[in-house]
C-alpha positions as CSV (number, residue, x, y, z in Angstrom):
1,M,29.2,43.5,-16.8
2,K,26.7,45.5,-14.5
3,K,25.5,48.7,-16.2
4,N,24.9,52.0,-14.3
5,N,21.3,53.2,-14.4
6,V,20.6,56.8,-15.6
7,T,17.2,58.4,-15.6
8,V,16.4,60.4,-18.8
9,V,13.6,62.8,-19.4
10,I,12.4,63.3,-23.1
11,N,9.5,65.7,-23.4
12,D,8.5,66.5,-27.0
13,P,5.0,66.7,-28.5
14,N,6.5,65.3,-31.8
15,R,6.0,61.5,-31.2
16,F,8.0,60.5,-34.3
17,Y,11.0,62.6,-33.1
18,F,10.5,61.5,-29.4
19,E,10.8,57.8,-30.4
20,G,13.7,58.4,-32.7
21,L,15.6,60.4,-30.1
22,K,14.8,57.9,-27.4
23,S,16.2,55.0,-29.5
24,S,19.3,56.9,-30.5
25,V,20.0,58.1,-26.9
26,Y,19.4,54.6,-25.5
27,E,21.8,52.9,-27.8
28,N,24.5,55.7,-27.3
29,F,24.3,55.2,-23.5
30,L,24.3,51.4,-23.8
31,K,27.7,51.7,-25.5
32,Q,29.0,53.6,-22.6
33,G,27.8,51.2,-20.0
34,F,24.5,53.0,-18.9
35,N,21.1,51.6,-18.9
36,A,18.7,54.4,-19.7
37,N,15.3,54.6,-17.8
38,Y,12.8,57.0,-19.5
39,T,10.3,59.4,-18.2
40,E,8.4,62.5,-19.6
41,S,8.2,64.5,-16.4
42,A,10.7,67.2,-16.2
43,F,10.0,67.3,-12.4
44,N,11.6,63.8,-11.9
45,S,14.2,64.4,-9.1
46,R,16.3,61.4,-10.4
47,A,16.7,62.6,-13.9
48,K,20.2,63.6,-14.8
49,I,19.8,64.0,-18.6
50,I,16.8,66.1,-19.7
51,F,15.5,66.9,-23.2
52,L,12.7,69.4,-23.4
53,A,10.8,70.8,-26.4
54,E,11.2,74.6,-26.5
55,E,7.5,75.0,-26.8
56,S,6.8,73.0,-23.7
57,L,9.0,75.2,-21.5
58,S,7.3,77.0,-18.6
59,L,8.7,79.4,-16.0
60,A,7.8,76.8,-13.4
61,N,10.0,74.0,-14.8
62,I,12.8,76.4,-15.7
63,H,12.9,77.6,-12.1
64,Y,13.0,74.0,-10.9
65,L,15.6,72.9,-13.2
66,N,17.9,75.8,-12.4
67,R,17.4,75.2,-8.8
68,R,18.6,71.7,-9.2
69,M,21.4,72.7,-11.4
70,S,22.6,75.1,-8.6
71,M,22.9,71.9,-6.3
72,R,24.1,69.3,-8.8
73,P,25.3,69.0,-12.4
74,L,22.7,68.1,-15.0
75,C,22.6,67.8,-18.7
76,I,19.7,69.8,-20.1
77,F,18.9,70.0,-23.7
78,I,16.4,72.3,-25.4
79,I,14.8,70.9,-28.6
80,K,14.3,73.4,-31.3
81,N,12.8,73.2,-34.8
82,A,15.7,74.8,-36.6
83,P,18.4,77.4,-36.0
84,G,16.7,80.9,-35.8
85,K,13.2,79.6,-35.9
86,G,10.8,79.5,-32.9
87,D,13.1,81.4,-30.6
88,T,12.3,81.3,-26.9
89,P,10.4,84.4,-25.6
90,D,12.6,87.1,-24.0
91,I,11.3,86.4,-20.5
92,K,12.9,82.9,-20.6
93,T,16.0,83.6,-22.6
94,D,18.2,84.7,-19.8
95,S,17.1,81.8,-17.6
96,I,18.1,79.1,-20.1
97,H,21.1,80.5,-21.8
98,H,23.3,77.8,-20.0
99,Y,21.2,74.8,-21.5
100,A,22.5,73.0,-24.5
101,V,20.5,73.1,-27.7
102,I,19.7,70.5,-30.2
103,Y,17.6,70.9,-33.5
104,R,15.1,68.5,-34.9
105,N,16.8,68.7,-38.3
106,Q,20.1,67.8,-36.9
107,S,21.7,64.4,-37.9
108,V,21.8,61.7,-35.2
109,E,25.5,61.8,-35.1
110,S,25.7,65.5,-34.4
111,I,23.0,65.3,-31.7
112,L,24.9,62.5,-30.0
113,A,28.2,64.5,-30.3
114,V,26.5,67.4,-28.3
115,V,25.0,64.9,-25.8
116,N,28.3,63.1,-25.2
117,A,30.2,66.5,-24.8
118,Q,27.7,67.7,-22.2
119,M,28.0,64.4,-20.3
120,E,31.7,64.7,-20.2
121,Q,31.4,68.2,-18.9
122,M,29.0,67.0,-16.2
123,N,31.3,64.2,-15.1
124,N,34.2,66.8,-14.9
125,F,31.8,69.0,-12.7
126,R,31.5,66.1,-10.2
127,T,35.1,66.2,-9.4
128,M,35.0,70.0,-8.7
129,P,33.4,71.7,-5.7
130,S,29.7,72.2,-5.6
131,P,28.4,75.0,-7.8
132,L,27.3,76.7,-4.7
133,G,31.0,76.7,-3.6
134,V,30.0,75.0,-0.4
135,N,30.9,71.5,0.9
136,R,31.4,69.7,4.2
137,S,34.6,71.5,5.0
138,N,33.7,74.9,3.6
139,N,34.8,77.8,5.7
140,N,31.6,79.7,5.1
141,L,29.9,77.6,7.6
142,T,30.8,78.2,11.2
143,R,31.6,75.4,13.6
144,R,28.2,75.5,15.2
145,E,26.4,75.4,11.8
146,T,28.4,72.3,10.8
147,E,27.6,70.7,14.0
148,I,23.8,71.4,13.5
149,L,24.0,70.0,9.9
150,R,25.4,66.8,11.2
151,Y,22.4,66.3,13.5
152,L,20.0,67.4,10.7
153,A,21.6,64.9,8.4
154,R,20.6,62.2,10.9
155,G,16.9,63.2,10.5
156,I,16.8,64.9,13.9
157,T,14.2,67.7,14.3
158,N,15.0,71.2,15.2
159,G,13.7,70.5,18.7
160,G,15.9,67.3,19.0
161,V,19.0,69.3,17.9
162,A,18.2,72.0,20.6
163,R,18.0,69.3,23.3
164,F,21.3,67.7,22.2
165,L,23.1,71.0,22.0
166,N,21.4,72.6,25.2
167,I,20.2,75.6,23.1
168,S,16.8,76.9,22.3
169,E,14.8,75.7,19.3
170,K,14.6,79.2,18.1
171,T,18.4,79.4,18.0
172,V,18.5,76.2,16.0
173,S,16.0,77.7,13.6
174,A,18.2,80.8,13.3
175,H,21.2,78.8,12.5
176,K,19.3,76.8,10.0
177,R,18.2,79.9,8.3
178,N,21.7,81.2,8.1
179,I,23.0,77.9,6.7
180,M,20.3,78.0,3.9
181,S,21.1,81.6,3.2
182,K,24.7,80.7,2.7
183,L,23.7,77.9,0.4
184,N,21.4,80.1,-1.5
185,M,18.4,78.0,-0.6
186,V,14.7,78.9,0.1
187,R,13.0,75.7,1.3
188,P,14.0,73.1,3.9
189,A,13.6,70.4,1.3
190,E,16.3,71.9,-0.7
191,L,18.7,71.6,2.3
192,S,17.6,68.0,2.9
193,Y,18.3,67.2,-0.8
194,W,21.7,68.9,-0.6
195,L,22.7,66.9,2.4
196,I,22.0,63.6,0.6
197,Q,23.7,64.7,-2.6
198,E,26.8,66.0,-0.9
199,G,27.3,62.9,1.1
200,W,26.6,64.0,4.6
201,C,24.2,61.2,5.3
202,E,26.5,58.6,3.8
203,S,29.6,59.8,5.8
204,L,27.5,59.5,9.0
205,R,26.5,55.9,8.2
206,S,30.0,54.9,7.6
207,S,31.5,56.7,10.6
């Protein structure tokens, strides 16, 4: 039976805990039909399951992970020493309140129960509209914006889109900015990622 691959991030300075968590999670996923591939980089764009030590959190990776969560469901776990100890600084608290928490003194069974509950929730999210509330048929996008997205999903540049639609490149850029604003995006790379994740490119290949 072919197993699905899932990329897992485990980033913890305690190597003993790291190896124990890695082994436990691997066996847990194996039972569910997943083959886990591991990395320690929180910036791995393929990672769907992420374990980060509280002391290794930075505003940079919090911002990155929150941005990814706004586009696609992720399971993110913060590893803490024990309840009430080593709390996250105030500057980060509001940004990570939606992450799950596991403790180093928890039993393997209770940790895996948290992991499985979060995975089930993530799978449920996949059947719901995007967290941004936008999809291919969303009424927030105008007909022209949807048309431009179809060209962008083919990898066509702003200039190419302008020639196809017989409009100026500045007009295409303005539409693109409006689209990104509606999707709560800042960088063009985020739009490209969203087009892939939401299936625009796949639907074009199959049409």
